[in-house]
N, C-alpha and C positions, 0 to 999 in steps of 0.2 A: 503494498500500502504505499503511495507516495507521501511524505510530510510535507508540510508547506512551509517556507521560507520565505522571513520580509523583504521588501524590495531593499536591493542592497547599490551602493554605490561606489565605485572605485575611481580615484586619480592617481596617476603615478606622471612623472614629467623628467625628462632627461636632460641634463644641460648642455651644452655645445661639447661636440669631438667631433675629430677629421672625419669624413666621409674618403673613402680609399678614391680620391680624382685629383688628376695633378693638376690643380690649381688650387687655391685659398679655399677652402670649405668648412661647414661646419652643421650638424645636425642636431635634432632636439625631438624627443619622443613624448608621446605619452599617453595614456590607458585609463580607460573609465569602465566600471560595471553598471549596468545598469538592473533591471529587475530581474526576479524568478520566483518559480516557487515548484520545483519541479526537485524537492529531496537533495536540497545541497550540489545538485549537477555542476551550477554556477559560481564564479568565485566569490568570496563574500566581502562585505563594505568596507573599505579604508579612504582614508580620507588624507589628501594632502595641500598644504599651506602653500607649496611652492609656487613660485609666480614663474613662468617660463617666458624667455624674452628670444629674438631673433639669434642669430648665431654670434657671438663673441668672435673676433679674430679675423673675421673677414673684410675689412676696412673700408665699407660701407654697408648701407640697407638697400634691397633691391628697388629700383624706378624702373617701371617696367614701361616698355614702349611696346612689347608684343607681350600677349598674356593668352597662353594656351589653357584653357578651363578644364581639359580632358572631355576627346569627344563621350557623349553619352552611347556607348558601344553596348552591346548587351554582356549582363554580367555572367551569364550563362556557361562561362568558358570551362571547358571538361575538365576536371579538376585536375588527371593527369595529362595535360598539354605540354608539361614540362620536362617531362620525366617518366618512366619508366616500372611498372612494377613485374616482377616473376615470383615465382612460385609460390608455396603457401605459409600464412602465419604462422609461427610455432604455436603450439598447446599452450596456454597461458596455465600456470602453477593453481594449485585451485586449494581449498583450505585455508595455509599459511599466508601470513602476507609476502608478495613478491611483486618482484617488478615487471611490469607489462614486455611481454616479448616483443623485441624491438626486429624490425623487417631488417632493417641496415643494410647490406649489400643487395638484398632483393627490388630496393627503391636505388634507382639508379638512372643512368644519363642524363642528369640535369641539364637544360640549357636555359640562359634567360629567354624570358618571348617578349615581342618587340612592344607590347603594349604596356606600360606602367601599372595600369590597373589590373590586369590581365599577372602582370609578373608577381607583382607584389604577394598577391593571393597565391599565385601557385606554388611561390614559393615555400609559404607558412605551409600550404598542404604537401609538399614535398617532406617538408621536416615533420609534420606528423604523421607521416606515413612510415618514415624512416625510425620511429620511436612507437611503431606500432598502433598508433590511433587511427580510426578512420580519418577522410577526408572531409571538409567541411563542404558543403554543398552549395555552388556562388545562386544566389537568389537577386531577380531583377529588382524585386522591391528594396533591397538591402543595398544594393548597387547605388539605387535613385537616390536613397539616405546617405549612403556615404560619400557619393558625387556631389550630393548638394553641402554637405558641410564641407567639405574641404574646397567649393569654392568661394562660399563663406569665411573659410581660413583667407586663403589668397586675397580677396579683396580687403579683410583688415589687417593683411599680414601681421597675423597673431593665431599661434597655437594655442587652442583651448577645445572644451568640449561643449561650451555652453555658449550660447547666440543671444543676442540684446534684439528686442523687437525693433522693429525702424532701421536695423541697419541693413546695408545691402547685403542678399544675398539672405537672410531669415530664412529659416522653415521651423524652427521649432526650440526651445528654449534650454534645452537636456536632451543629452542624447538618449537616452532611455524613450522619453516624449518624441523624438525626430523618430525612431526606428519603430515604436509601437504603432505613431500615426498611419505608416505605412504597411507596418509587416504585423500585424499584434501574436505576442509570443511570450512562451514561459519564461526567458530569460534573455536579457541584453548584455552585452559587454560592447566598448569600441577602443582600439588603439588609434592614435594620430600620431602622424611625426611629420618633422619639417627638415628641410636642410636647405643650407644656400652657399654660391659659392660666387668669387669674383675674379678677375682677369685684370690686366693694365692694358689688354690687348681690345681696342674700341671691334663691336661688330663680331666678338666674338661666338662661336655655335657652342655655347653652354646647357644646351637640354642635358636631362637627367642624364646619368649612364653612369652605370650598368642602371637598366630599368628596375629591378630588384633592391638598389640601394638600402632605401629606407624602412624595408621589411625585414632584411639582414640583421640593422642594426637594433629593431623592435626584438629577435629572435637573440641575440647579442645581451639585451639586457635583462637580468632574471625575472625581475617582477611583470615584464614586458611579455618575455616570454613564457610565463605561467598561464596568462590571457591565449593566446595564439594556438598553447597546447591543451587548454581549458576543454572540459565538459560542452561544449557546443557542437550544434550540428548544422549549421547554415552561417552565410557570410557575403558582405557585399564590400566589393572595394571602389574607392575613388582617388583620386590623381587628380590635380593641378599645379602648371607650372608658369614662370614668371620669368623672362626674361628681356633685357633690354642696358639702356645706358646706366653707370653706375655715379652714384653723388658727387665721386671724387674721379672720374674720367674711367675709361674703360667700362668693362661690360660686368652686369652680375646677373644673379639670377634665384630665383627663390622657390623653391619642389612644398609642395603639400602631400599628405596622403592620409587616406582614413580608411581603417578596415570596422565595418560594422559585424559583429557576433550575434546570433539569436539561435532561439530552439536548443533547450536545457537537452542534452543528450551521451550518456555516457559511452565513453569508448571501450569499458572494459568491466570487469567486477567489481564490486566493493573491494574486496582484499589487494587489488594491483595496484600498483601507483606508477607514477609515468617518469621517467631518470632521462636527465638531459645535461651532457653528454651522452648519449644513452651507449648501451655496453657493445664494445667494439668499433666505437665511431672513429676513425681515423684522420680526421678532416677538422680537427679541432684548434680554434686559434688560441697560441701561449699566451696572450694577452688580450687586457680589455681597459679600455678608459672609463672609470668612474665617476660618472657625473650622474644618476640615476635617482630619482627621488619617489618614494622614500627610499634612503639610501644603501646598501648592505653591507657598508663598511664606511662607517662615518668618520673614520680616522683616516681614512684615506682618497678622502673625494677628491675629484680632480686629476688624480693620479692613474698612472699608466698601470695594473696590477693582473693577478692576474686570469685567467678566463673559469665565471661566476660555475660550477657545479649545483643543480638544482634538482631536488625530488618532491615528486606532488601528487598527493591524493585524486584518484579518480571521484572518488563520492568528499567533496570537501565538507560535508556536512560533520565528518566523523574527523574527533579530534586528532591531527599531527602531533607529536612531541618527539624532536629529533635531540634524543641524550646526548648521540654522541653524532659527530658527523667529522671523519677524517679523508684527508686524501692523501697516498703515500708516490713516491718515486717507486721507480724501477730496482731502488735498491732497498725500497723500505722504509727510508725515510718520510717521516713526515712532513708533510707542507703547511707553513703555518696558515689561516684562513679564518678569516672571520665568519661564523656560524649565525645564522637567523633564523629562528621559526616562532608559531604565533606567540610563544613566549615571552619574545623579547620585546623591551620597551619599547609602545608604541608602534607594535607592530599586529596587535590582535586579529586585525579584518585586514589588512595587507598580507599576511604570512599566513591566512588559516589556509588546514590543508596544505602547507607549504614550509620546505625548508632549502636551504641553501647553504653554504660554504663558498665565500670567494678568496682566492690566495692571495695575498697580501703584496705577491712580487708576481712579476710575470712566468709563467712555466717556462721550463727547457723545450726547445722543437726539438721534434723526433724521438717525442720520450711518451711512456708508457705508464697511464697513470692509474691506479687502483683507487678504488672508495669504496667504505663501509658506511654504515648507518646504521645506527641501534636506536630501539626507541620502543614508541606505541603508538598505534594507530587504531584509534576505536576502543582502546583499551586492551587492543592486542600485542603482544611483539610482534617489534619490528629488527628482523636481523638479515640485511641486506648488504651484496658489495657487485661490483661492477667496477670496469674500466675502460679506458679512453684513452689514445694516443695523438698529442699536438702535432700539428703541422711542421 
């Protein structure tokens, strides 16, 4: 029998960090959870007082002479359009708490799609299927909601989940309200991202590349990752960019992307948990720039540190306490990392059903690391082990 949960609201902000682009660049990210009534399938509430701003260090704010709001192309791009799935998923563990079996290399051949709306959502599905989750089904109505809000952010040059009535492009004050207006659903969430670039060359082509860049950044940030790997069944993507003369000469560009999530849908049994990096993953970045809010390692805010490791419950209504969360290198040496779970001060909502450990220094390249997590999930013992390898 399903259990009722209250409407929820989640906000995460990520401050500027570099996109992998050969010009001055910066990106910001934010995530917001909406409502749910499907027994804890959606992430729980968390409020952040952080105020995001356009990327520092770019030397200019974009002043567009050309705006590309993103064509309202159909949102129903085939989930596997950018990758191939072969073989069958491994049988899950029954009874005891276990890690959701990853499909890993059974999900391969990834390529970046040419359209940023489709590319971002397809990248999220690529990672979902690798960890063993079903892909998100693209819905035209959710694509409309996401695209409308993305156009609003471009017009205001502000990364936000909220809209102001009367402002250009206004379609609804909150993410949950906008989604429910076009797609009534049991649970909602929204992740948004922005990036900007600047070059001293006038008239440069600064259209965003690669087209999946902003969603790659979302997956790398642990709290945003948890939303995209969460228990949702449907999604829609929006993208908009503005390219033009910069205020101090040259060319500047700004990019915005929204993914709206809906439909509470568990990707596995309640005794299973989602690990990322997943067991056997071999393309893990060695480092990550820590500018997320809520911050997973506040003492290292703004610094380049190790890649965050996360473990999240399929059913976030079950209390997850990670008593120990250790990462060891190939020689068995402990990697210092900052552990966060729902008991961490100020994280009872943001980390509900979620635990993470963020290494305090970059990991070594080309190295195998092992992870061990012990604790309880819904009162049942947790003792999980898996490994991954850095690039």
